C-alpha positions, 0 to 999 in steps of 0.5 A, spaced: 510 543 484 505 540 489 506 537 495 503 530 496 502 527 503 504 520 503 499 519 509 494 521 504 496 517 498 496 511 503 489 513 505 486 513 498 490 506 496 487 503 502 480 506 501 480 503 494 482 496 495 478 496 501 471 498 497 473 493 492 474 487 497 468 488 501 463 490 495 466 484 490 470 479 495 468 473 490 471 476 484 476 481 487 482 476 488 482 474 481 481 481 478 487 483 483 491 478 480 490 479 473 491 486 474 498 485 477 499 480 471 497 486 466 502 490 470 508 485 469 506 484 462 506 491 459 513 493 461 515 487 459 512 488 452 515 495 451 522 492 453 521 487 448 518 491 442 524 496 444 529 491 443 526 488 436 525 495 433 532 498 435 537 498 429 543 496 434 541 490 439 545 490 445 544 485 451 538 481 450 532 483 455 532 477 459 528 480 465 523 482 460 522 475 458 521 473 465 516 478 466 512 477 460 512 469 462 510 471 469 505 476 467 502 471 463 502 466 468 498 471 473 493 472 467 492 465 465 491 462 472 489 467 477 485 462 482 492 459 483 495 466 486 489 469 489 490 464 495 497 467 496 494 474 495 490 473 501 497 472 505 500 478 502 494 483 503 494 480 510 502 482 511 500 489 508 495 490 513 499 487 519 505 492 517 500 498 516 497 497 523 504 497 526 506 503 522 500 507 525 502 505 532 509 507 530 506 514 527 502 515 533 507 514 538 512 519 534 506 524 535 506 523 542 513 527 542 509 534 540 502 533 542 498 529 547 495 522 543 489 519 547 489 512 548 483 511 544 487 513 537 491 506 538 484 502 538 483 502 530 491 501 529 491 495 533 484 492 530 488 493 523 494 489 526 489 483 529 486 483 522 492 482 518 494 477 523 487 473 522 488 474 514 495 471 515 493 465 519 486 465 515 482 460 520 476 461 516 478 457 510 475 461 505 478 466 501 472 471 500 471 471 508 478 473 508 477 478 503 471 481 506 475 482 513 481 485 509 477 490 506 473 492 512 480 493 515 483 497 509 477 501 510 478 502 517 485 503 516 483 509 510 479 512 515 484 512 521 489 514 517 485 520 515 483 522 522 491 521 524 493 526 518 488 531 520 489 531 527 496 529 528 501 530 522 498 536 520 500 539 526 507 536 526 512 542 528 517 543 522 524 543 522 528 549 523 535 551 521 540 552 527 544 557 524 538 562 522 532 559 526 528 559 520 523 554 518 526 549 512 522 547 506 521 540 505 523 537 512 517 534 513 518 527 513 511 525 511 511 529 504 514 528 497 515 533 492 512 531 485 513 535 479 
């Protein structure tokens, strides 16, 4: 069993997304929409194949058909959904900025947090608002802004994890005074 930190996973995802959006802003929107479409297609196809290969048929998998149709729509018309993706990514950045500010505020309960650590989360929050309201009018510019903010988020998340999250005091058992395993809020056990 390994312990994987949610902070580390968020950092890796933001880093990958940020690099894609900054390096390929014109193509990124369409390819991300196509990737989401394929993510809808694969399970729906597996569900339909499983239904048709069973000896005894149960309830018809209408969810699989809906997922198949939506996935096909995403794959066939990615440009239509790419503009919507800008708003979704902007909202994710907005939530990421809020989450980082909240995490830094929580870290203040066990150690001093310099005010400078709040600068990047606030910038990320502002980039999310900018992407949501998209005053630039072009998708590639919005994706570059979102990509840079995602990269900032990734590096900020790494810095916060190194500086604060690892130093979070572990909960202890009130009856024995021993440290409890698995009580750290920011970690998940993966088998």
